[in-house]
C-alpha positions in Angstrom: 3.2 -87.9 133.2 2.3 -91.5 134.0 0.0 -93.1 131.4 -2.7 -95.5 132.5 -4.0 -98.3 130.3 -7.4 -99.8 130.7 -6.1 -102.7 132.8 -4.5 -100.3 135.3 -7.6 -98.3 135.7 -9.7 -101.4 136.2 -7.3 -102.7 138.9 -7.4 -99.4 140.8 -11.2 -99.2 140.6 -11.5 -102.9 141.8 -9.1 -102.2 144.7 -11.2 -99.1 145.8 -14.4 -101.1 145.6 -12.9 -103.9 147.7 -11.4 -101.5 150.2 -14.6 -99.7 150.6 -16.5 -102.9 150.9 -14.1 -104.2 153.6 -14.5 -100.9 155.5 -18.3 -101.0 155.5 -18.3 -104.7 156.4 -16.3 -103.9 159.5 -18.6 -101.1 160.3 -21.6 -103.3 159.9 -20.1 -106.1 162.1 -19.2 -103.5 164.7 -22.8 -102.2 164.8 -24.4 -105.6 164.8 -22.2 -106.8 167.7 -23.0 -103.8 169.9 -26.7 -103.7 169.1 -27.2 -107.4 169.8 -25.6 -107.4 173.2 -28.0 -108.4 176.0 -30.5 -109.7 173.4 -29.9 -113.4 174.1 -27.9 -113.9 170.9 -24.9 -116.2 171.2 -21.7 -114.1 171.5 -18.8 -116.6 171.9 -17.6 -116.2 168.4 -17.6 -112.4 168.6 -15.9 -112.2 172.0 -12.9 -114.1 170.5 -12.4 -111.8 167.5 -13.2 -108.2 168.3 -9.8 -106.9 167.4 -10.7 -108.0 163.8 -13.7 -105.6 163.6 -12.9 -102.7 165.9 -10.1 -100.2 165.7 -7.6 -101.1 168.3 -4.3 -100.2 170.0 -1.9 -103.0 170.7 0.2 -103.7 173.8 2.9 -106.0 172.4 3.6 -109.3 174.1 6.6 -109.2 176.4 10.0 -109.9 175.0 10.6 -112.1 178.1 7.2 -113.9 178.6 6.5 -115.5 181.9 5.1 -119.0 182.0 3.3 -120.3 185.1 4.6 -123.6 186.5 2.3 -126.6 187.0 0.8 -127.1 190.5 2.4 -130.2 192.0 2.8 -131.5 188.5 -0.6 -133.1 188.7 -4.0 -132.5 187.1 -6.5 -131.1 189.6 -10.2 -132.1 189.1 -12.8 -129.5 189.9 -15.6 -130.5 192.3 -18.4 -132.1 190.4 -21.1 -130.3 192.4 -21.2 -127.1 194.5 -23.9 -125.5 196.7 -25.7 -122.3 195.9 -28.9 -121.0 197.5 -29.3 -124.2 199.4 -29.2 -126.5 196.4 -26.6 -128.6 194.6 -25.4 -127.3 191.2 -23.7 -129.5 188.6 -20.3 -128.2 187.6 -20.6 -129.3 184.0 -24.1 -127.8 183.7 -23.0 -124.5 185.2 -20.0 -124.2 182.9 -22.1 -125.0 179.8 -25.0 -122.8 180.7 -22.8 -119.8 181.2 -21.0 -120.4 177.9 -17.6 -120.7 179.6 -14.7 -120.3 177.2 -11.8 -120.5 179.6 -11.1 -121.4 183.2 -7.7 -121.2 184.9 -7.1 -121.9 188.6 -3.8 -120.8 190.2 -2.8 -122.1 193.5 0.4 -120.6 195.0 1.1 -119.0 191.7 1.0 -122.4 189.8 -1.6 -123.7 187.4 -3.8 -126.3 189.1 -6.4 -126.4 186.4 -6.7 -125.0 182.9 -9.3 -125.7 180.2 -11.0 -124.1 177.2 -14.4 -124.5 175.5 -16.3 -123.0 172.6 -14.1 -120.4 170.8 -11.7 -120.0 173.7 -8.1 -121.1 173.7 -4.6 -120.4 175.2 -3.8 -117.9 172.4 -7.3 -116.4 172.0 -7.7 -112.7 173.1 -11.0 -112.5 174.9 -13.1 -109.4 175.6 -12.7 -108.4 179.3 -15.9 -106.3 179.6 -15.6 -104.5 183.0 -12.6 -106.5 184.1 -10.8 -103.8 182.2 -11.8 -101.3 184.9 -9.4 -103.0 187.4 -6.5 -102.8 185.0 -7.1 -99.1 184.6 -7.2 -98.7 188.4 -3.7 -100.3 188.6 -2.4 -97.8 186.0 -3.8 -94.9 188.1 -2.0 -96.3 191.1 1.3 -96.4 189.2 0.8 -92.9 187.9 0.3 -91.6 191.5 3.5 -93.4 192.6 5.4 -91.8 189.8 4.1 -88.3 190.7 2.0 -87.8 187.6 -1.0 -87.4 189.9 -0.4 -85.8 193.3 -3.3 -87.2 195.3 -6.7 -89.0 194.8 -8.2 -86.3 197.0 -7.7 -83.7 194.3 -10.6 -82.8 192.1 -10.5 -84.7 188.8 -11.1 -81.5 186.9 -7.6 -80.3 188.0 -6.3 -82.7 185.4 -9.3 -82.9 183.0 -10.7 -79.3 182.6 -12.9 -80.5 179.7 -15.2 -81.8 182.4 -15.7 -78.5 184.1 -19.3 -78.2 182.9 -20.3 -81.8 183.8 -21.2 -83.9 186.9 -17.5 -84.3 187.5 -16.6 -80.7 188.3 -14.8 -80.6 191.7 -15.3 -84.3 192.3 -12.3 -86.0 194.1 -10.5 -88.6 192.1 -11.1 -91.1 194.9 -14.9 -90.8 194.6 -14.6 -91.6 190.8 -12.4 -94.6 191.6 -15.1 -95.8 194.1 -18.0 -95.4 191.7 -19.4 -92.7 194.0 -19.0 -89.6 191.7 -22.6 -88.5 192.1 -23.1 -88.5 188.4 -26.6 -89.3 187.1 -26.4 -92.8 185.5 -28.5 -95.9 184.7 -26.4 -99.1 184.1 -29.5 -101.3 183.3 -28.4 -103.4 180.4 -31.9 -104.6 179.7 -33.2 -101.0 179.3 -32.7 -99.9 175.7 -32.8 -96.2 176.8 -30.4 -96.6 179.7 -27.2 -94.6 179.9 -25.1 -97.7 179.4 -26.9 -98.5 176.2 -26.6 -95.0 175.0 -22.9 -95.4 175.6 -23.1 -98.7 173.7 -24.5 -96.9 170.6 -21.3 -94.9 170.4 -19.5 -98.3 170.3 -21.9 -99.4 167.5 -22.2 -96.3 165.4 -19.1 -94.3 166.2 -18.4 -91.1 168.1 -16.3 -89.7 170.9 -16.5 -91.1 174.4 -14.9 -88.0 175.9 -17.7 -85.8 174.5 -20.3 -88.2 175.9 -19.1 -88.2 179.5 -18.6 -84.4 179.4 -22.4 -84.1 179.0 -23.4 -86.1 182.1 -25.2 -84.2 184.9 -25.0 -84.7 188.7 -27.7 -86.6 190.6 -26.4 -86.6 194.2 -23.4 -85.3 196.2 -20.2 -87.1 195.5 -19.0 -89.7 198.0 -22.4 -90.6 199.3 -23.8 -93.5 197.2 -22.3 -96.4 195.3 -23.8 -96.1 191.8 -22.0 -98.4 189.4 -21.2 -96.2 186.4 -19.1 -97.2 183.4 -18.7 -93.5 182.5 -16.7 -93.0 185.8 -14.1 -95.4 184.4 -14.0 -93.6 181.1 -13.3 -90.4 183.0 -10.5 -92.1 184.8 -9.0 -93.0 181.4 -9.1 -89.3 180.5 -7.3 -88.6 183.8 -4.5 -91.0 183.0 -3.9 -89.6 179.6 -3.9 -86.0 180.7 -1.7 -86.6 183.7 0.9 -88.8 182.0 0.8 -87.2 178.5 0.6 -90.7 177.1 -2.2 -93.0 175.8 -3.6 -95.6 178.1 -2.2 -98.4 176.0 1.2 -96.9 175.8 1.5 -96.3 179.5 0.0 -99.6 180.5 2.2 -101.5 178.1 5.4 -100.1 179.7 4.3 -100.3 183.3 2.3 -103.5 183.4 2.2 -105.6 180.1 5.9 -105.9 179.6 7.0 -106.3 183.3 4.4 -108.9 183.9 5.7 -111.0 181.0 2.5 -111.1 179.1 2.7 -114.0 176.6 0.4 -112.5 174.0 -0.5 -109.1 172.5 -3.2 -107.2 174.4 -5.7 -105.1 172.5 -7.7 -102.0 173.5 -10.7 -101.2 171.5 -10.8 -97.5 170.6 -13.4 -94.9 169.7 -13.4 -92.6 166.6 -10.8 -90.4 168.2 -8.4 -93.2 169.0 -9.3 -93.1 172.7 -9.3 -96.5 174.5 -12.7 -97.8 175.6 -11.3 -98.3 179.1 -14.6 -99.3 180.7 -14.8 -102.6 178.8 -12.5 -102.8 175.8 -9.4 -104.8 176.9 -8.9 -108.1 175.0 -6.3 -110.5 176.4 -5.7 -114.2 176.9 -6.8 -116.1 180.0 -3.2 -116.7 181.1 -2.4 -113.0 180.8 -5.5 -112.1 182.8 -4.3 -114.6 185.4 -0.9 -112.8 185.7 -2.8 -109.6 186.6 -4.7 -111.5 189.3 -1.5 -113.0 190.7 0.1 -109.5 190.8 -2.7 -108.4 193.1 -2.6 -111.6 195.2 1.1 -110.8 195.8 0.2 -107.2 196.7 1.9 -105.7 193.7 5.0 -107.7 193.9 6.1 -109.6 190.7 9.3 -111.7 190.4 11.0 -109.8 193.2 10.0 -106.3 191.8 7.3 -104.1 193.3 5.4 -103.1 190.2 2.4 -101.7 192.0 2.6 -100.0 195.5 1.4 -102.4 198.2 -0.6 -99.7 199.9 -2.5 -99.1 196.6 -3.4 -102.7 196.2 -4.7 -102.9 199.8 -6.7 -99.7 199.5 -8.1 -100.8 196.1 -9.8 -103.9 197.7 -10.9 -102.3 201.0 -14.3 -100.6 201.1 -13.6 -97.6 203.4 -17.0 -95.9 203.7 -20.5 -97.1 204.8 -22.0 -96.8 201.3 -19.2 -99.1 199.9 -19.6 -102.0 202.4 -21.0 -105.4 201.5 -24.8 -105.3 201.5 -25.0 -101.5 201.3 -25.9 -101.5 197.6 -29.4 -101.0 196.4 -29.0 -103.9 194.0 -30.1 -107.2 195.6 -28.6 -109.2 192.8 -25.2 -107.8 193.5 -24.6 -106.8 197.1 -20.8 -106.8 197.0 -18.6 -104.1 198.5 -16.5 -101.8 196.3 -12.9 -100.4 196.3 -11.0 -98.8 193.5 -12.7 -100.5 190.6 -12.6 -103.8 192.3 -15.6 -105.7 193.9 -15.1 -107.0 197.4 -16.8 -110.2 198.8 -18.1 -110.8 202.3 -16.3 -113.0 204.8 -12.9 -113.1 206.5 -10.8 -114.5 203.6 -10.3 -111.1 202.0 -11.7 -112.2 198.6 -12.1 -109.7 195.8 -12.7 -109.8 192.1 -12.7 -108.0 188.8 -16.0 -108.7 187.2 -17.4 -108.1 183.7 -20.8 -108.7 182.2 -21.4 -112.0 180.4 -19.5 -113.6 183.4 -15.9 -112.5 183.1 -13.9 -112.8 186.3 -10.4 -112.4 187.8 -11.1 -113.7 191.4 -8.5 -113.5 194.1 -8.6 -115.3 197.5 -5.5 -114.2 199.4 -6.2 -116.5 202.4 -6.4 -119.6 200.1 -3.5 -118.4 197.9 -5.9 -118.7 195.0 -6.5 -116.9 191.7 -9.2 -117.9 189.3 -9.9 -116.6 185.8 -13.2 -117.4 184.1 -14.0 -116.1 180.7 -17.5 -116.6 179.3 -20.1 -115.5 176.8 -23.2 -116.1 178.9 -25.8 -115.4 176.2 -28.8 -115.1 178.7 -27.0 -112.3 180.6 -29.3 -109.5 181.6 -32.2 -110.8 179.5 -34.4 -110.6 182.5 -34.5 -109.2 186.1 -34.1 -112.7 187.6 -30.9 -113.8 189.3 -30.7 -116.7 186.8 -29.8 -114.0 184.1 -26.7 -112.9 186.0 -25.2 -115.7 188.1 -22.2 -113.8 189.6 -23.0 -114.9 193.1 -23.4 -118.5 191.9 -20.0 -118.2 190.3 -18.4 -117.0 193.5 -19.9 -120.1 195.2 -18.3 -122.2 192.5 -14.9 -120.5 193.1 -15.2 -121.0 196.8 -15.9 -124.7 196.3 -12.7 -124.9 194.1 -10.7 -123.3 196.9 -12.1 -125.7 199.4 -11.2 -128.7 197.2 -7.6 -127.4 196.9 -7.0 -127.1 200.6 
């Protein structure tokens, strides 16, 4: 039998106290972060370090990282002013007011502009918010191409029977992809009792996302109304894991992260059951987000290899029903059209974007051969019902001005 002296006992007790303290510090930080979202509190320090305080799954950096070339080997200056709502807007004021942390502009697949502010940086993994939804959509497209999922016209409960008593019973996968599941949902970030904030309390206090979405009820027939719903994306995450038999991070690392030559590790925040928070929890660097945008601009082709079916990319960014068209939404602050977890702009240029709250963007303009990534921590986001507390449409005006300057 091992004998313990007083020094050994002291060291063990001290270790246990420190370990317990570290655990609860992480829990407190996690809760404080989630509960202060949309409160006006500055978040740029948090958005740069969430893998330190949340449980995560890692998608390892590629063994053969890809580095973008420089565009024409010259620095590109952004327009000093752009127009929005009939008035000139200062570039510098706009970037500062929206707490911009990173901005990358790709023209013809080369870096025309790259800069960082606040806690951002080339090696900093930044919280994607709902930009993560577009990544999950790509993984679903690959799973279909590989035969794990037969058709998006199938009911999602064919693969996820746990949802058979929920709003999702019998709902076609396509309707869930298009945020048209018919599930009852309120995505009002400023309403403390909204569904999205109830979901946020799981992020803060712990729990199982799968159980949460299984309790959602139906509000209207599927495929009839665009109702933005982060639970729909979490249900798609359940679909991917059940259909492939693999975790979201494991499947995506093999099918996207490694082939795209991602330069840095990607991190998925997880819930208490080790399920990825696919509706918002991807953390990656600006350059790696830009690679994903460039993959879509090239319609799924990357370095001579078709990573993502071309037809899937095209369908993903094409609103194909009246309720999905630009202007059909009931939200006047955000009238964009919708595809498979991608927002679609108006006009003939074919623009589309992954968009996350607090002003995260992967914007693609195929006609201008342009991809722009903007990562931010816009602290005033959703603190009021005024358009000044959102600024997505203003951001798209800025992106269009950048595109015009690069012609």
